[in-house]
Backbone bond lengths (Angstrom), bond angles and torsions (degrees), N, CA, C in turn:
res aa  C-N    CA-C-N  psi(-1)  N-CA   C-N-CA  omega(-1)  CA-C   N-CA-C  phi
1 A - - - 1.505 - - 1.516 107.09 -
2 L 1.305 118.08 140.72 1.400 125.46 -178.26 1.518 109.19 -91.37
3 T 1.259 116.00 135.83 1.424 119.70 179.46 1.524 107.10 -95.55
4 S 1.321 118.49 164.82 1.507 119.90 -177.56 1.440 111.75 -65.15
5 S 1.365 120.16 -28.18 1.481 121.31 -179.98 1.437 112.91 -78.61
6 S 1.412 119.82 -20.16 1.473 118.45 178.41 1.499 114.61 -95.10
7 R 1.337 117.30 -3.38 1.517 122.26 178.13 1.514 107.38 -78.51
8 S 1.311 114.20 151.44 1.423 120.40 174.14 1.521 108.39 -88.64
9 P 1.366 118.82 157.87 1.469 118.77 176.32 1.479 113.16 -56.53
10 F 1.302 120.89 -34.79 1.448 124.72 179.66 1.524 113.22 -63.40
11 S 1.365 112.56 -40.53 1.520 115.78 177.50 1.522 109.49 -68.43
12 F 1.317 119.16 -33.72 1.414 119.92 179.28 1.555 111.58 -64.95
13 I 1.310 115.76 -39.65 1.477 119.92 -179.39 1.517 108.88 -67.11
14 C 1.352 118.72 -43.15 1.446 120.94 178.76 1.460 112.83 -65.96
15 H 1.305 118.32 -39.48 1.478 122.40 172.17 1.546 112.07 -58.02
16 R 1.315 115.96 -43.39 1.437 119.68 -177.00 1.545 109.75 -67.45
17 R 1.318 117.32 -41.95 1.507 122.07 176.10 1.502 111.98 -57.97
18 A 1.330 114.15 -41.33 1.458 119.60 -179.85 1.546 109.78 -64.42
19 M 1.261 116.63 -41.29 1.458 119.10 -178.12 1.527 108.58 -69.70
20 M 1.355 119.15 -41.11 1.476 120.05 -179.05 1.504 109.36 -64.46
21 S 1.302 119.23 -41.43 1.506 120.02 -177.74 1.530 108.03 -69.18
22 A 1.321 121.17 -29.68 1.413 122.07 176.58 1.543 112.34 -64.64
23 I 1.374 112.38 -37.25 1.463 119.37 -178.93 1.518 110.39 -74.66
24 S 1.305 118.68 -45.14 1.470 122.15 -170.22 1.524 112.55 -97.39
25 G 1.270 117.94 -3.78 1.499 119.60 -177.62 1.516 113.53 89.40
26 P 1.322 120.18 178.74 1.392 121.97 179.54 1.519 115.15 -60.90
27 P 1.288 121.62 143.27 1.449 122.96 -178.06 1.581 108.68 -69.71
28 Q 1.308 115.32 140.43 1.442 123.06 -179.90 1.539 105.99 -80.99
29 P 1.326 116.97 142.58 1.483 120.69 176.93 1.531 108.59 -72.33
30 R 1.305 113.96 138.85 1.448 119.68 176.84 1.525 111.33 -80.60
31 R 1.261 116.50 136.76 1.521 122.18 177.65 1.523 108.18 -110.16
32 P 1.280 117.27 144.66 1.469 118.36 175.91 1.509 108.29 -66.03
33 H 1.320 118.51 141.89 1.435 122.17 -177.18 1.516 109.98 -73.86
34 E 1.346 115.40 140.34 1.422 119.50 175.70 1.507 106.99 -75.85
35 A 1.290 116.87 160.42 1.504 122.50 -177.82 1.497 110.18 -63.10
36 G 1.274 117.77 122.57 1.517 123.65 176.22 1.503 113.87 75.06
37 H 1.375 120.14 -2.51 1.445 119.66 178.15 1.531 107.66 -125.08
38 Q 1.374 114.66 131.45 1.399 120.51 -178.65 1.493 107.30 -108.71
39 Q 1.285 117.06 136.72 1.444 126.38 174.34 1.485 110.25 -78.96
40 P 1.326 119.21 141.26 1.459 116.18 172.92 1.524 110.85 -61.62
41 L 1.305 117.94 149.05 1.492 120.96 179.86 1.538 111.79 -59.90
42 F 1.322 117.39 -43.17 1.417 118.93 178.57 1.474 106.45 -113.27
43 Q 1.363 116.56 129.72 1.512 123.38 -174.37 1.488 112.87 -66.85
44 D 1.370 117.04 -34.76 1.458 118.84 -174.61 1.540 113.63 -82.27
45 S 1.310 117.69 -18.79 1.463 119.34 -177.30 1.457 114.12 -89.42
46 P 1.318 120.23 143.19 1.407 123.39 -179.77 1.557 108.75 -71.22
47 P 1.337 116.94 159.40 1.481 119.09 -179.96 1.539 109.51 -69.83
48 V 1.310 118.52 147.14 1.387 125.16 -178.22 1.564 107.92 -83.28
49 V 1.295 117.76 131.91 1.461 123.52 179.47 1.525 108.65 -105.10
50 V 1.338 115.63 121.72 1.459 120.08 178.83 1.538 110.28 -99.44
51 P 1.332 117.41 121.65 1.458 118.14 -178.30 1.543 110.58 -60.95
52 T 1.362 115.58 145.57 1.484 120.49 -178.46 1.487 112.08 -104.22
53 G 1.304 119.52 13.92 1.465 120.97 175.36 1.496 110.83 90.41
54 E 1.315 119.87 11.63 1.482 120.37 177.93 1.528 110.04 -68.55
55 A 1.290 115.14 148.96 1.439 120.83 -177.96 1.513 109.38 -73.51
56 V 1.324 119.03 142.21 1.433 123.06 176.99 1.553 106.56 -84.70
57 S 1.309 117.46 137.29 1.484 116.90 -174.47 1.526 108.56 -71.81
58 S 1.310 112.47 154.55 1.473 117.33 -176.18 1.567 111.32 -77.26
59 D 1.353 113.81 -11.13 1.453 117.08 -177.44 1.564 110.19 -79.04
60 A 1.332 114.28 -12.25 1.500 117.72 178.05 1.474 111.16 -61.38
61 A 1.354 112.77 143.07 1.455 118.95 178.29 1.498 112.51 -64.00
62 S 1.316 115.04 126.85 1.477 119.07 178.00 1.520 109.59 -133.18
63 P 1.231 117.24 151.47 1.481 117.86 -178.95 1.486 110.46 -66.97
64 Q 1.305 117.28 141.25 1.430 123.33 -175.84 1.594 106.61 -85.97
65 V 1.309 114.11 130.68 1.458 120.61 -179.07 1.542 107.38 -110.89
66 A 1.278 116.27 127.70 1.474 122.12 179.68 1.527 109.62 -67.52
67 A 1.366 116.31 132.09 1.410 120.79 179.75 1.502 110.31 -68.59
68 R 1.322 116.97 138.59 1.458 120.78 176.29 1.521 112.86 -76.32
69 P 1.292 118.95 143.71 1.452 119.31 177.45 1.545 107.18 -72.31
70 P 1.291 118.52 154.57 1.470 119.79 177.57 1.527 110.95 -64.15
71 P 1.330 117.76 146.33 1.450 117.66 -178.03 1.580 112.13 -67.34
72 V 1.308 112.82 145.61 1.461 117.20 -177.39 1.487 107.03 -87.04
73 P 1.347 117.89 130.19 1.459 120.20 179.50 1.543 109.86 -62.98
74 K 1.360 113.23 140.46 1.420 116.96 -179.14 1.563 110.87 -88.76
75 A 1.303 111.93 137.25 1.458 116.52 177.34 1.487 113.22 -68.41
76 E 1.275 118.40 138.52 1.464 121.70 -176.40 1.536 106.60 -75.56
77 R 1.369 111.89 122.97 1.478 119.37 178.41 1.509 109.32 -88.20
78 P 1.372 115.64 146.71 1.437 119.51 175.77 1.563 110.35 -65.36
79 R 1.297 116.08 141.13 1.474 120.58 -178.77 1.603 106.63 -70.44
80 P 1.317 113.88 127.84 1.432 116.01 176.12 1.539 114.55 -67.93
81 T 1.288 116.50 145.09 1.417 119.96 179.41 1.495 109.17 -96.27
82 I 1.331 115.16 121.00 1.522 120.24 -177.10 1.546 106.54 -107.49
83 K 1.293 110.47 126.49 1.517 118.52 176.43 1.510 108.03 -91.01
84 S 1.304 117.70 122.78 1.436 120.78 -179.85 1.568 108.37 -83.93
85 T 1.296 117.13 152.19 1.457 121.94 177.58 1.552 109.83 -81.32
86 K 1.221 117.31 -25.53 1.461 122.02 179.62 1.508 107.88 -107.48
87 A 1.384 120.47 130.41 1.410 123.10 179.51 1.550 109.33 -63.38
88 A 1.334 114.25 135.84 1.502 120.09 -178.71 1.509 108.24 -67.03
89 L 1.350 116.25 -38.85 1.441 121.29 -176.28 1.489 108.08 -158.86
90 T 1.315 118.22 136.35 1.495 121.64 171.44 1.532 105.99 -112.18
91 V 1.312 114.61 146.01 1.487 122.32 -178.30 1.523 109.70 -117.22
92 T 1.343 116.66 125.64 1.460 121.80 176.07 1.514 113.84 -65.88
93 P 1.331 119.72 156.21 1.475 120.37 179.04 1.606 110.07 -58.03
94 E 1.307 121.72 -36.30 1.447 123.05 177.21 1.487 111.35 -64.78
95 A 1.348 117.62 -41.03 1.471 119.92 177.07 1.542 111.00 -67.64
96 V 1.353 117.89 -35.76 1.450 121.65 177.22 1.501 112.34 -59.95
97 L 1.381 115.89 -44.45 1.426 120.73 -179.99 1.522 110.37 -64.77
98 R 1.318 121.30 -41.84 1.473 126.08 -179.51 1.550 109.45 -67.95
99 L 1.340 116.37 -43.80 1.493 119.31 176.57 1.519 110.01 -63.00
100 R 1.247 120.29 -39.39 1.514 124.19 179.04 1.571 107.03 -59.50
101 A 1.307 116.62 -50.06 1.448 121.55 177.45 1.473 113.20 -57.56
102 L 1.317 118.68 -42.24 1.486 121.89 178.93 1.547 112.08 -69.65
103 L 1.283 115.22 -35.52 1.503 119.82 -174.44 1.485 114.65 -84.05
104 N 1.372 117.71 -15.69 1.452 121.11 -176.93 1.543 108.96 -93.16
105 G 1.319 119.13 32.65 1.441 122.40 175.66 1.501 112.37 -74.08
106 P 1.373 117.82 -176.30 1.429 122.85 -179.99 1.541 112.00 -58.77
107 T 1.355 116.28 -38.12 1.484 118.83 178.38 1.462 107.12 -117.55
108 P 1.324 117.57 104.43 1.462 121.33 -177.48 1.597 110.64 -60.16
109 Q 1.286 116.73 127.53 1.370 122.94 176.42 1.499 113.04 -132.07
110 L 1.315 117.72 177.13 1.423 120.68 175.03 1.527 109.46 -111.54
111 I 1.378 113.91 162.18 1.461 116.42 177.75 1.513 106.97 -112.20
112 R 1.338 114.51 128.47 1.475 117.74 176.14 1.574 107.92 -106.98
113 I 1.330 111.90 132.21 1.477 119.04 178.64 1.537 106.98 -100.11
114 G 1.346 114.84 131.18 1.456 118.87 177.08 1.506 108.72 -141.78
115 V 1.268 115.39 -179.47 1.485 120.96 171.80 1.505 109.21 -128.17
116 R 1.397 112.22 147.38 1.490 117.65 177.72 1.528 109.06 -127.02
117 N 1.263 116.57 159.38 1.444 122.72 173.47 1.505 108.71 -74.51
118 K 1.326 117.26 109.48 1.427 121.99 -171.38 1.556 110.46 -164.78
119 G 1.254 119.34 147.81 1.440 123.22 171.29 1.529 110.94 87.96
120 C 1.318 111.74 -177.28 1.515 120.84 -176.67 1.538 110.94 -72.21
121 A 1.295 119.15 -37.61 1.469 120.87 -173.24 1.529 113.73 -88.13
122 G 1.388 115.31 -17.61 1.472 117.80 175.03 1.538 115.85 126.81
123 L 1.325 120.47 -48.40 1.431 123.41 -177.58 1.471 112.23 -124.35
124 S 1.345 117.11 150.01 1.440 119.85 173.89 1.536 107.04 -143.46
125 Y 1.323 116.57 157.98 1.455 122.68 -177.11 1.526 109.17 -78.45
126 H 1.312 116.19 146.99 1.494 120.61 -179.48 1.546 105.29 -141.22
127 L 1.357 114.12 130.82 1.474 120.17 177.16 1.481 106.90 -117.29
128 D 1.381 113.57 137.16 1.429 121.95 -178.80 1.522 111.06 -135.52
129 Y 1.344 119.39 149.38 1.427 124.17 172.33 1.546 108.97 -84.81
130 V 1.266 119.35 132.30 1.457 123.90 175.14 1.522 111.84 -133.12
131 D 1.280 117.28 156.46 1.507 123.23 -178.89 1.473 110.31 -81.77
132 K 1.350 119.93 -39.25 1.509 122.07 -175.59 1.538 106.34 -147.47
133 P 1.336 115.21 157.50 1.424 118.76 178.48 1.554 112.61 -66.41
134 G 1.303 114.58 147.47 1.527 119.97 177.12 1.623 105.81 -75.49
135 K 1.327 111.06 167.80 1.468 116.97 -177.07 1.521 116.03 -54.68
136 F 1.398 114.29 -38.36 1.452 118.25 -174.35 1.570 112.88 -114.05
137 D 1.330 114.85 13.94 1.493 117.07 -178.02 1.549 109.48 -72.53
138 E 1.330 112.56 145.61 1.471 121.11 175.77 1.471 107.39 -88.63
139 V 1.329 118.87 127.42 1.498 125.04 176.49 1.476 110.66 -97.60
140 V 1.341 115.13 122.19 1.497 122.80 179.47 1.533 104.22 -112.46
141 E 1.334 116.95 121.00 1.466 119.39 177.45 1.566 108.02 -121.90
142 Q 1.294 112.79 126.72 1.485 120.82 -176.83 1.479 107.63 -142.84
143 D 1.351 119.13 126.31 1.463 125.51 174.78 1.534 110.12 53.50
144 G 1.309 118.29 38.94 1.511 123.73 176.64 1.495 111.85 77.27
145 V 1.278 124.60 10.20 1.462 127.70 175.87 1.480 107.22 -111.34
146 R 1.368 117.59 128.97 1.415 125.84 175.97 1.516 112.38 -103.78
147 V 1.341 117.54 126.53 1.395 124.74 177.97 1.561 109.82 -122.91
148 L 1.262 118.02 136.89 1.482 119.06 177.88 1.534 110.55 -102.32
149 I 1.312 114.81 145.36 1.480 120.60 172.45 1.475 108.34 -116.73
150 D 1.357 115.02 124.82 1.484 121.69 178.65 1.531 107.83 -60.19
151 S 1.386 113.68 136.40 1.457 120.04 -177.75 1.552 111.60 -57.06
152 K 1.348 115.65 -34.08 1.475 118.37 -179.30 1.543 112.18 -72.72
153 A 1.295 119.52 -21.60 1.441 125.78 -177.13 1.503 112.69 -95.45
154 L 1.362 117.31 -11.86 1.432 120.81 -172.79 1.544 113.77 -58.77
155 F 1.353 115.25 -38.46 1.481 117.03 179.16 1.516 110.79 -66.28
156 S 1.259 120.16 -33.84 1.494 125.01 -179.40 1.496 111.39 -77.23
157 I 1.323 118.19 -27.77 1.518 121.01 -171.65 1.539 112.58 -102.78
158 I 1.264 121.32 -21.66 1.469 124.03 -168.47 1.533 108.91 -54.62
159 G 1.326 111.47 131.33 1.486 117.86 179.65 1.559 115.15 87.44
160 S 1.313 115.78 3.79 1.503 120.51 -175.31 1.555 110.12 -83.41
161 E 1.292 113.89 159.63 1.487 119.72 171.26 1.542 108.33 -115.31
162 M 1.294 115.08 131.97 1.468 124.07 179.23 1.518 107.86 -96.91
163 D 1.320 116.31 126.33 1.477 118.13 178.89 1.495 108.15 -135.00
164 W 1.354 114.50 160.77 1.451 123.14 176.50 1.520 110.26 -112.06
165 K 1.351 116.05 123.09 1.449 120.55 -177.81 1.533 108.39 -121.13
166 E 1.351 112.84 134.80 1.461 118.92 176.72 1.538 108.93 -127.52
167 D 1.323 117.86 134.75 1.453 120.05 175.52 1.529 106.82 -141.88
168 A 1.278 120.02 -177.11 1.444 124.58 -176.84 1.472 114.76 -58.04
169 L 1.336 118.61 -30.11 1.456 122.69 -175.74 1.519 112.86 -98.66
170 S 1.351 118.04 -33.23 1.506 120.38 -171.26 1.476 112.18 -150.18
171 S 1.319 114.05 162.87 1.455 121.72 171.11 1.511 106.02 -137.55
172 K 1.328 121.50 127.24 1.429 124.86 -176.91 1.528 112.25 -156.75
173 F 1.321 113.33 165.87 1.476 118.44 172.50 1.472 106.87 -85.37
174 V 1.330 116.33 135.61 1.475 122.84 175.87 1.505 110.13 -120.15
175 F 1.350 112.75 138.15 1.466 120.32 -178.42 1.542 108.42 -110.25
176 N 1.322 113.38 123.79 1.510 119.04 173.18 1.543 105.44 -98.15
177 N 1.329 112.81 101.33 1.493 118.37 -171.06 1.532 109.16 -111.03
178 P 1.352 115.00 121.00 1.507 117.45 177.56 1.480 114.73 -73.65
179 N 1.342 117.73 -13.49 1.455 122.68 -179.61 1.525 115.75 -79.66
180 I 1.273 115.65 -12.69 1.490 118.51 -172.86 1.535 108.97 -69.99
181 K 1.354 115.41 131.47 1.487 124.07 177.60 1.507 107.61 -97.37
182 D 1.330 118.83 -36.33 1.413 121.28 -174.01 1.552 107.75 -152.81
183 A 1.309 119.46 150.14 1.450 124.02 177.12 1.493 109.57 -142.57
184 C 1.352 114.98 155.92 1.452 119.29 -177.39 1.562 107.22 -79.65
185 G 1.270 118.59 166.35 1.481 124.58 -176.47 1.458 113.29 -63.11
186 C 1.352 119.98 -33.23 1.416 120.94 -179.17 1.528 113.28 -82.52
187 G 1.333 115.28 -12.49 1.478 118.05 -178.33 1.509 118.02 83.34
188 E 1.306 117.05 4.05 1.453 120.53 -177.96 1.515 114.44 -81.10
189 S 1.325 120.01 -25.74 1.447 122.28 -177.38 1.562 107.88 -134.21
190 F 1.323 113.09 162.55 1.451 119.47 -176.78 1.549 108.57 -148.34
191 T 1.359 113.85 174.03 1.472 122.15 174.30 1.485 107.23 -133.35
192 V 1.358 117.25 137.72 1.514 119.61 175.49 1.502 107.97 -111.75
């Protein structure tokens, strides 16, 4: 008996041809093609028809698909209140007094704290008067004073302390922010 390692490549090819002819039957003799007419490659198989992109008639039988019912509108759920373990913002007593003076005007409003792209370091604090809280604003209430934090600024402000500073040249709100990685020399802008 010959092993596969002792056979020559030629004997392997002959053996393979013999096996293929046993599977498919005797080979058909090839005939020269007539002018303009091509014989099918296999005599027993029907010619292959390639579709030309013609539309299929709508009368053709097709499986029936059940129509889906229209989607039922979802009832709006109330937004859950999440209590954070870390205070979003703490307000010093001096800042509470100043905020109270600002908010007790003729038209009571709220103050929203946000951040804007500004200054050398990238971000700066921005305070605005608003009539009502935004949909995603964080409400901080301390000593009867309500302050809003813009949802886009919450990441930059969380854990900060808001203070009111007065000196001979200026008076302003100052934020002691533990998230600051870098600040500009004048203190107007910061990076978190």
